[in-house]
N, C-alpha and C positions, 0 to 999 in steps of 0.2 A: 462466287469465285473471285479471289483477290488477284492483284497484279503486283509482282515483285518490283521494288524500286529500281533494281538493276535493269529490269525489262524496259521500263519507261526511258531510263537514261540511255540505254543502247539504241532504242528507236530514235531518240533525239539526235544522237551522234550520226545516224544514217541520214536523217532528214536535214539537219543543219550543217554538219561538217563534212558530209559525204564520206564518212569514215568506213562505211560498208556498202557493198552492192546489195546484199540481202541479209535478212535476219530470220531465222526459223525459231518459232516459239512452240513450246509444248506445255501441257497442263501437268503439273506435279500433283498427283492425286493425294499424296500424303500431306503436303503443305496446303493443298486446296488453293493453288495460285498458278498463274501463267509465268513461266520462266523462259529465259533464253536457252535454246538448245545448241544453236550453231550460228556463227556469223561468217559472211563471205567478204573478203577484202574488195576494194574498189576495182581491182584488175580481174576479178573472177567473172566468168561468163554465165549466161543463162543456163547453159548445160551443167555447169558446176552447181548451180542452185537446184535444178530439178533432180540431179543425182543425189543431193543431200536429203531429199524427202524420203521417208520410209515408204516402201511399197504397200505395206499392209497396216498402217496406223495413221491416225489423223494428226494434223499439225496446222498451225497458223503460220503465215509467212508474210513478210513485207519485202517487196522487190523495188529497187530504184531503177526505173527504166529510162535510159537516155536515148534520144532520137533526134533526127533533124527534120524540121517541118518543110513543107513545100516552098516556103519563103526562105529556105536555107538558114533557119534559126535553130540553134542548139537548145533543146528542151529536155526537161526531166520530169517524169510523173511517178508518183509513188503508188504502187499497187498493193492492196491487202488481199491475200489469197488464203481462202479457207480450204485446206486440202483434206478431203474425206473420201479416201478410196473405197470403192464398193465392197472390197474384201475385208475391210477393217471390222472390228468387233462392234456389235450394235451398241453396247454400253459406251464405247469410245465415241461413236458417231453422235449419240444423244448428248454426252457431256460436252463435246465441242460445239454442237449446234446450239445448246442452251446457253453457253458461255460467250458465244461469238459477239453478240451485240454489245454487251457490257465491255468486253475487252477492246473491241473496235472503237468505242467511244473514248477510251483512254488515249488513243493514238490520234492526236490532232494533225491535220494536214494530209490525210490520205485522199488521193484523187479518184481512184477507182477500186472497186471490190469485185473479186471473182470467186465464185464457188466452184470447185473442181472435184469431180469424182474419178476422173481418169486423166492422164497426161495431155490428151488432145484438147481438153477444155481449158487448159492454161498454156497452150502452145505459144511460142514467141509471136506468131502471127496474130493470135487473139489479142495479145497486149498491144501490138502495133496498131491493129484496127481500132481498139478502144481509145488509144492515146491520140489518134489523129482526128 
């Protein structure tokens, strides 16, 4: 599975320039590569991000999570989220599962990885707990 050049550059804009709050990626089966499906601007919320994920199909996503530490320091952690809802097609689940590690290696600077099969597994509290 290849990774489109635009996919890598979009991720770098999130990571380095804070141009996006999140990026959602999908596998283009015709081109056999991971492409950008949607981006969320810096002002978008976590709810905007979760609402952008399909209920019945797999996706990869990167979310830039901002938080304040107990020392009152502003921090940011980048989460890689593999979204694979239990109701999605078996073929899609297999395709995303087998392509995940290779795609994930293309994205330098990921702090945490989450595998989610339902929304509770990637709840904002889950991110908060992992980041602290």
